[in-house]
C-alpha positions in Angstrom: 21.0 -26.9 6.6 17.4 -26.1 7.7 16.1 -27.8 4.5 17.9 -31.0 5.4 16.6 -30.8 9.0 13.0 -30.3 7.9 13.2 -33.1 5.3 14.8 -35.5 7.9 12.1 -34.6 10.4 9.3 -35.2 7.9 10.7 -38.6 7.2 11.5 -39.4 10.9 8.1 -38.5 12.1 6.4 -40.5 9.3 4.0 -43.3 10.2 3.8 -46.4 8.1 0.5 -46.6 6.2 -1.0 -50.0 5.4 -4.4 -51.2 4.5 -5.4 -51.6 8.1 -4.1 -48.2 9.3 -5.8 -44.9 8.8 -4.4 -42.6 6.1 -1.9 -40.1 7.5 -2.2 -36.4 6.7 0.8 -34.2 7.3 0.0 -30.6 8.5 2.8 -28.0 8.6 1.7 -25.3 11.0 3.6 -22.1 10.5 3.5 -19.3 13.1 3.7 -16.1 11.0 7.3 -14.7 10.6 8.7 -11.7 12.5 6.7 -8.6 11.9 8.0 -5.1 11.3 7.8 -2.4 13.9 4.9 -0.3 12.7 2.0 1.7 14.1 -0.2 -0.2 11.6 -2.9 -2.5 13.0 -1.8 -5.1 10.4 2.0 -4.8 9.9 4.0 -6.7 7.3 7.2 -8.6 7.8 10.5 -7.1 9.1 13.6 -7.8 7.0 14.3 -10.7 9.4 10.8 -12.0 8.8 11.3 -11.8 5.1 14.4 -13.9 5.4 12.4 -16.4 7.5 9.7 -16.6 4.8 12.3 -17.2 2.1 14.0 -19.8 4.3 10.7 -21.6 4.8 10.2 -21.8 1.0 13.6 -23.2 0.4 13.4 -25.6 3.3 10.2 -27.1 1.9 11.6 -27.3 -1.7 10.9 -30.8 -3.0 8.1 -31.4 -0.5 4.8 -32.0 -2.3 2.3 -29.6 -0.8 -1.4 -30.0 -1.6 -2.6 -26.7 -0.2 -1.3 -23.5 1.6 -3.8 -22.0 4.0 -3.4 -18.5 5.6 -5.3 -16.0 7.5 -5.8 -12.5 6.0 -3.1 -10.9 8.3 -0.4 -9.2 6.2 2.4 -11.0 8.1 0.8 -14.4 7.6 0.2 -13.8 3.9 3.8 -12.5 3.4 5.2 -15.5 5.4 3.8 -18.1 2.9 3.9 -16.1 -0.3 7.4 -17.2 -1.2 6.3 -20.8 -0.5 3.3 -20.3 -2.7 5.4 -18.9 -5.6 8.0 -21.7 -5.2 5.3 -24.3 -5.5 3.2 -22.4 -8.1 0.2 -22.6 -5.9 -2.5 -20.1 -4.9 -3.1 -19.3 -1.3 -6.3 -20.4 0.3 -7.6 -17.9 2.9 -9.5 -18.7 6.0 -10.9 -16.6 8.9 -11.4 -17.8 12.5 -13.1 -15.6 15.0 -12.4 -17.5 18.2 -15.6 -19.6 18.0 -14.7 -23.2 18.8 -17.3 -24.7 16.5 -16.1 -22.6 13.6 -12.5 -23.5 14.3 -13.4 -27.2 14.4 -15.4 -26.9 11.2 -12.7 -25.1 9.3 -10.0 -27.5 10.5 -12.1 -30.6 9.6 -12.8 -29.1 6.1 -9.0 -28.6 5.6 -8.3 -32.2 6.7 -11.1 -33.6 4.5 -9.9 -31.7 1.4 -6.3 -32.9 1.9 -6.6 -36.3 3.5 -3.4 -38.3 3.1 -1.5 -35.3 1.7 0.8 -32.6 3.1 -0.5 -29.1 3.5 0.5 -25.8 5.3 -1.5 -23.6 7.7 0.0 -20.2 8.5 -1.6 -18.0 11.2 -1.0 -16.5 14.6 -0.4 -18.8 17.6 -4.0 -18.5 18.9 -5.5 -19.9 15.7 -2.8 -22.6 15.4 -3.3 -23.7 19.0 -7.0 -24.0 18.6 -6.5 -26.2 15.5 -3.8 -28.3 17.2 -6.3 -29.0 20.0 -8.7 -30.5 17.4 -5.9 -32.6 16.0 -5.1 -34.0 19.5 -1.7 -32.4 20.0 -0.8 -32.0 23.7 -0.5 -28.6 25.5 3.2 -28.7 26.1 3.9 -28.9 22.3 1.5 -26.1 21.6 3.1 -23.8 24.2 6.3 -23.9 22.2 4.7 -21.8 19.5 4.6 -18.9 22.0 8.2 -19.3 23.3 9.9 -17.4 20.5 7.0 -15.3 19.3 7.4 -15.9 15.5 9.0 -18.1 13.0 8.0 -21.4 14.6 7.1 -24.5 12.5 5.3 -27.5 13.8 5.0 -30.6 11.6 2.0 -32.8 12.7 1.2 -36.3 11.5 -2.5 -36.7 11.8 -4.4 -40.0 11.3 -7.9 -38.8 12.5 -7.8 -40.7 15.8 -6.8 -37.7 18.0 -3.3 -39.2 18.5 -1.3 -36.8 16.4 2.5 -36.9 16.3 4.1 -33.4 16.4 7.7 -32.2 15.8 8.7 -28.6 16.5 11.0 -27.0 14.0 12.5 -23.5 14.0 12.7 -21.4 10.8 14.8 -18.7 12.4 18.0 -18.1 10.5 21.3 -17.7 12.3 22.4 -14.1 12.3 25.6 -13.3 10.5 28.2 -11.9 13.0 
């Protein structure tokens, strides 16, 4: 069900591309899945988070993904590892230290390398929010990444003109009762 929803949303938020319009790049921002309760400074995923990661991979089955970017956090890496394996693709790691210039440079580099394609960025909400600001996504949409705390997916259509179109998705799996 989630797979159909993500595919429908990707198509519904699509912008037509013609010779006179800029090339559209689709960025799938993934807030790292639910982490385990652990005294560790860098915990992995909880069982629910592992299910979310598996669901993300199956939901994006059939979607051509040019690159998968992740921070070095265990839960971010574990969130996109099933997706990486399903698409037989290596993970590209990035580090952002809160410096706006570095964030801008990193994001612009990702866009440049994947212009006109679809790619995934997995991180914590702070890094994602900073990148969304560079894409021109409005604050209300960015705030939704914090609402549930984990497992949020935001699909952004970016054409380089700071008028990005964003659609929030939720990769949380309904609990069996």
